[in-house]
matplotlib code that plots the C-alpha trace (Angstrom):
import matplotlib.pyplot as plt

x = [33.8, 34.3, 30.6, 29.7, 32.1, 30.9, 27.2, 27.9, 29.7, 26.9, 24.4, 26.5, 26.9, 23.4, 22.6, 24.9, 23.6, 20.1, 20.9, 18.9, 21.1, 24.4, 26.9, 30.4, 32.7, 34.7, 34.1, 36.4, 38.1, 36.3, 32.9, 33.8, 34.8, 31.6, 29.5, 31.6, 30.8, 27.2, 27.3, 29.0, 26.2, 23.5, 25.0, 25.8, 22.1, 21.3, 23.4, 22.3, 25.1, 27.9, 30.6, 29.6, 32.6, 34.2, 33.2, 29.4, 27.3, 23.9, 21.2, 18.3, 17.0, 13.7, 11.5, 8.0, 6.9, 3.8, 5.9, 9.3, 10.9, 14.2, 16.4, 18.6, 19.2, 23.0, 25.1, 28.5, 30.1, 33.1, 31.0, 28.3, 25.7, 22.6, 22.3, 19.1, 19.7, 17.2, 17.6, 16.7, 14.5, 15.1, 11.9, 8.8, 6.9, 9.2, 8.9, 5.1, 6.0, 8.3, 5.5, 2.8, 3.1, -0.2, 0.9, -0.2, -1.0, 1.8, -0.3, 2.1, 3.8, 1.2, 4.0, 4.6, 1.8, 0.2, 2.8, 2.1, 4.7, 5.2, 2.4, 4.1, 6.8, 4.3, 2.9, 6.4, 6.8, 3.6, 4.5, 7.7, 6.8, 6.3, 9.7, 11.7, 10.3, 10.6, 14.0, 15.5, 13.6, 15.2, 18.6, 18.2, 17.1, 19.9, 22.4, 21.0, 24.1, 24.2, 23.1, 20.5, 21.7, 19.3, 20.7, 19.6, 19.9, 16.9, 13.7, 15.9, 16.8, 12.9, 12.5, 15.4, 13.9, 10.4, 11.7, 14.1, 11.2, 9.3, 12.2, 12.7, 9.4, 10.8, 14.5, 16.8, 19.9, 18.9, 21.2, 20.3, 22.3, 20.5, 22.0, 20.1, 17.0, 13.8, 11.6, 10.1, 7.3, 5.4, 6.6, 5.3, 7.3, 10.4, 10.0, 9.6, 12.6, 14.8, 14.0, 14.3, 17.5, 18.9, 19.4, 19.3, 22.9, 25.5, 27.8, 25.0, 23.0, 21.9, 20.5, 22.9, 21.1, 23.8, 23.6, 26.0, 26.5, 23.1, 21.5, 17.9, 16.0, 16.1, 14.3, 11.2, 8.3, 7.8, 7.5, 4.2, 2.7, 3.4, 6.8, 9.7, 13.4, 14.7, 18.0, 21.4, 22.4, 26.1, 26.7, 29.4, 31.0, 33.9, 36.4, 34.8, 36.7, 36.4, 37.2, 34.7, 31.7, 29.7, 27.2, 24.2, 21.6, 18.4, 14.9, 15.6, 16.8, 20.4, 23.5, 22.2, 18.7, 20.2, 21.9, 18.6, 19.1, 16.0, 15.2, 17.5, 20.8, 24.6, 24.8, 22.2, 23.3, 27.0, 28.0, 31.6, 32.6, 30.5, 27.8, 24.7, 24.9, 28.1, 30.5, 33.5, 34.9]
y = [-13.9, -15.1, -14.5, -16.5, -19.3, -19.5, -19.6, -22.3, -24.6, -24.1, -25.1, -28.1, -29.1, -29.0, -31.1, -33.8, -33.8, -34.3, -36.4, -34.3, -34.7, -35.7, -32.8, -33.7, -31.0, -30.6, -31.9, -32.7, -30.0, -31.3, -31.0, -27.7, -26.4, -27.8, -25.8, -22.7, -23.1, -23.3, -20.5, -18.1, -18.9, -18.1, -15.0, -13.8, -14.3, -11.2, -9.2, -11.4, -13.8, -11.3, -13.6, -16.8, -19.1, -19.6, -23.4, -22.5, -21.9, -19.7, -21.4, -19.1, -16.9, -17.9, -14.9, -13.9, -10.3, -10.8, -12.6, -11.2, -14.7, -14.7, -17.7, -19.4, -22.5, -23.1, -26.0, -27.1, -29.3, -29.9, -31.4, -32.7, -31.0, -29.0, -26.4, -24.4, -21.4, -18.9, -15.6, -14.7, -11.6, -8.5, -6.6, -5.9, -8.2, -11.0, -9.7, -10.5, -13.8, -14.2, -13.3, -15.5, -18.2, -20.1, -23.7, -24.4, -28.0, -29.2, -30.4, -30.1, -33.2, -35.8, -38.3, -36.0, -37.4, -35.2, -32.5, -28.6, -26.1, -22.2, -20.5, -17.5, -19.6, -22.1, -19.0, -18.2, -21.8, -21.8, -18.8, -20.3, -23.9, -24.4, -22.4, -24.3, -27.9, -26.9, -25.8, -28.7, -31.1, -29.8, -29.7, -33.0, -34.7, -33.1, -34.1, -37.4, -38.3, -34.9, -34.7, -32.1, -29.5, -27.0, -24.0, -20.9, -18.5, -17.3, -17.1, -18.7, -21.5, -22.3, -22.1, -24.5, -27.1, -27.0, -27.0, -30.2, -32.0, -31.5, -32.5, -35.6, -37.0, -37.4, -37.4, -39.7, -37.7, -34.5, -32.7, -29.5, -27.1, -24.3, -21.4, -19.7, -21.7, -20.8, -23.8, -24.6, -27.2, -29.5, -32.5, -34.7, -32.6, -32.9, -36.5, -36.7, -34.5, -36.7, -39.8, -38.8, -37.2, -39.7, -37.2, -39.8, -40.5, -37.4, -39.4, -40.3, -37.3, -35.1, -32.3, -29.8, -27.3, -24.8, -22.3, -19.6, -18.9, -17.3, -16.8, -15.9, -17.1, -20.8, -19.9, -18.9, -19.9, -21.2, -24.7, -23.8, -23.2, -26.6, -26.0, -28.3, -28.4, -31.1, -32.2, -32.3, -29.2, -28.0, -25.3, -22.8, -20.8, -18.2, -18.2, -20.0, -23.0, -26.9, -27.5, -25.1, -26.5, -28.5, -31.6, -31.5, -34.2, -34.7, -33.1, -30.9, -27.4, -27.4, -25.7, -22.5, -22.6, -22.9, -19.5, -17.7, -15.6, -13.6, -12.4, -11.1, -10.2, -10.0, -13.7, -14.2, -11.8, -13.3, -16.8, -17.9, -14.2, -13.6, -11.1, -11.3, -9.7, -7.6, -9.7, -8.6, -11.7]
z = [20.9, 24.5, 25.5, 22.3, 23.4, 26.7, 25.6, 23.3, 25.6, 28.2, 25.3, 24.2, 27.8, 28.7, 25.4, 26.4, 30.1, 28.9, 26.1, 23.9, 20.8, 19.2, 18.5, 16.8, 16.2, 12.9, 9.4, 6.4, 4.3, 1.3, 2.7, 4.1, 0.8, -0.7, 1.8, 0.9, -2.7, -2.1, 0.4, -2.3, -4.9, -2.0, -1.1, -4.5, -5.4, -3.7, -6.4, -9.6, -9.0, -9.1, -8.6, -10.2, -10.3, -14.0, -14.1, -13.7, -16.8, -16.1, -17.9, -17.3, -14.6, -12.5, -11.8, -10.9, -10.5, -8.2, -5.5, -6.5, -6.3, -7.8, -8.8, -11.4, -13.2, -13.3, -14.8, -13.3, -16.2, -14.0, -11.4, -13.8, -11.7, -12.5, -9.7, -8.9, -6.6, -5.0, -3.6, 0.0, 0.9, -1.1, -0.9, 1.0, -1.2, 0.1, 3.6, 3.4, 2.2, 5.2, 7.8, 6.3, 8.7, 7.9, 7.1, 3.6, 2.4, 0.1, -2.4, -5.5, -4.2, -3.3, -2.1, 1.0, 2.8, 5.4, 4.5, 5.2, 4.4, 5.3, 3.6, 2.5, 0.8, -0.6, -2.5, -3.7, -4.7, -6.6, -8.6, -10.1, -9.8, -13.7, -14.6, -12.2, -13.5, -17.0, -16.6, -14.7, -16.8, -20.0, -18.4, -16.8, -20.4, -22.1, -19.4, -17.9, -15.8, -13.9, -10.3, -9.1, -6.4, -4.8, -2.5, -1.2, 2.0, 4.2, 2.3, -0.4, 1.9, 2.4, -1.5, -2.0, 0.5, -1.0, -4.5, -3.5, -2.0, -5.1, -7.4, -5.1, -6.1, -9.8, -9.7, -7.4, -7.4, -5.4, -2.9, -0.7, 0.9, 2.7, 4.9, 7.6, 6.8, 8.7, 9.8, 6.3, 7.3, 9.7, 11.2, 8.2, 6.0, 8.0, 8.4, 4.4, 3.9, 6.6, 5.0, 1.3, 1.8, 4.3, 7.2, 9.9, 9.1, 8.8, 6.7, 4.2, 4.2, 1.2, 3.2, 4.5, 6.9, 7.6, 10.5, 11.7, 15.6, 16.9, 13.6, 14.7, 11.7, 12.3, 15.2, 13.2, 12.7, 16.1, 16.9, 18.8, 15.5, 14.0, 12.4, 12.7, 11.2, 9.0, 7.6, 9.4, 10.9, 10.3, 12.8, 11.9, 14.6, 14.7, 13.5, 10.7, 9.5, 9.0, 12.8, 14.0, 12.2, 14.3, 13.1, 15.1, 14.8, 16.7, 17.0, 20.1, 20.6, 20.1, 18.6, 16.7, 18.1, 21.6, 21.4, 21.4, 18.4, 17.2, 13.9, 11.3, 13.2, 12.2, 12.2, 9.7, 7.1, 6.9, 6.4, 6.2, 6.2, 3.2, 3.6, 1.6, -1.9, -0.8, -3.3, -1.5, -0.7]

ax = plt.figure().add_subplot(projection="3d")
ax.plot(x, y, z, "-o")
ax.set_aspect("equal")
plt.show()
């Protein structure tokens, strides 16, 4: 942990000297609790939502056999919220989607002008688009005062981002929580997301992009291939708690990315002490 702390300090110091970004340490206990809730759903998605909170009702599963995209539409009546959650990589078929870095035109959302997204994840999105939109629409019509929330980890995080972008073209009250999200689209997509999810202001953002120590997946796909991150980064370091969660804003390399993690590492598969699909928390 000392090595990580030193690395973190150097990264933040460099960012401050170069004026690359704004980094603020600490978030409220309320927000931290909310991140824990969404991380729990995202990690439990690897095991068919093994620890779904009792207040949440499972509406219906989302699934496509060809792409092996797995997700669920849920409802939390206590919060008046319709939740869509996607599972991360769970098969070789998913891995093929992960490594398809060819940018694809985001044609299902014409409001996102000039937007291209991760080619593999766009194939995943197309394969479940009708299911997702139909299920969300039915719930939204039945519960018109409910907000919409989308979440996921890893592949599921990028699926969540694309889904939230699509839903934002129709619905106003959409929030997005991602964990270990790869870069999902190009700069036009990032700009669209930052505008529609108010990500220029951490206090007003509806897009919470959570990262963990030196998670290597947020460093992929490379920026050299036209990819860019969006949302406000909430960087969790150990020991994980509200005080050790940093708010990182700006377009430059900072916080998690600055740690130099590569690919799927220990930091990627565990968020807030919860390992993907382990369901031992």
